[in-house]
C-alpha positions, 0 to 999 in steps of 0.5 A: 803521226809523230811530230817532225824532228827539228833539224839543228842548224849550225851558225853560218860561220861554223858551216863555212869552217866545215866547208873549208875543212872539206875543201882542204881535204879535197885539195890535199887529195888532188895536190898529192895526185898532182905530185905523183903525176910530176914524180912519174914525169920525172921518172919518164924524163930520167928513163929517156935521158932528157931534161924537162924544159918547164915545170908546167905540163901543157899539151905542147910539152905532152906532144914533145914528150910523146915524140921523144918517148916513141923515138926512144922506144924505136932506138931501144928496139933497134939496139936490142935487135943489133945486140941480139944479132951480135950475140948470135954471131958471137955464139956461132963463132964460139961454136965453130972455133977449134978448142985448141985456139985458146985466145980466139975462144976467150975473145969470142966468150968475152964478146958473148958475155958483153952482148948478153950483159948489154942485152939484159940492160936493154931489156931492163929499160924496156921492162921498166917502161912497160911497167910505167905504162902498164903494158901487157903483151897485147896485139896493139904493140908497145908504141900504140899502147904508149900513145893511148897511155899518154892521151889518158895521162894528159887528160887526167893531169889536166883534170886534176889541175882544173880541180885544184884551180876550182878548189883554190877559188872556192877556198879563197871565196870562203876565206873572204867570208870568214872573219877571224 
């Protein structure tokens, strides 16, 4: 049986620096994640045209934002329906007008174009939101999917914040042990 290899052991100070290095890399990863979460929140607030009340993202602000987004989604859906109705009415008017009445024909065509543009803008907002929450057409609908997405997002945000706090305390602990 061959002799056991002797395991090299670094001095405690070097081990502390190695742990500090590892914790700093982990902290960097979590800080980047939290930054991305904050950028996503900024994008959501801009999309629904609201101001962010505080820099912190607590359960209360999560619930408020969730309600604002659901109201916004409802408004978007209502505007989309209204715009579609007006567009359909303009198209019907355009089809029934006599080709001899040039001004009425131009007016109906203008109305149709404006509503098509408005509808495209509304669908663009809707599509942007669907990309944010990674919604694919599903039977549960966008509102239910948004509710579930907010629950997951808040949970991940809190988990990341907790990890940052834990790492921060571990880093302080190691720094206290080190003598420079």
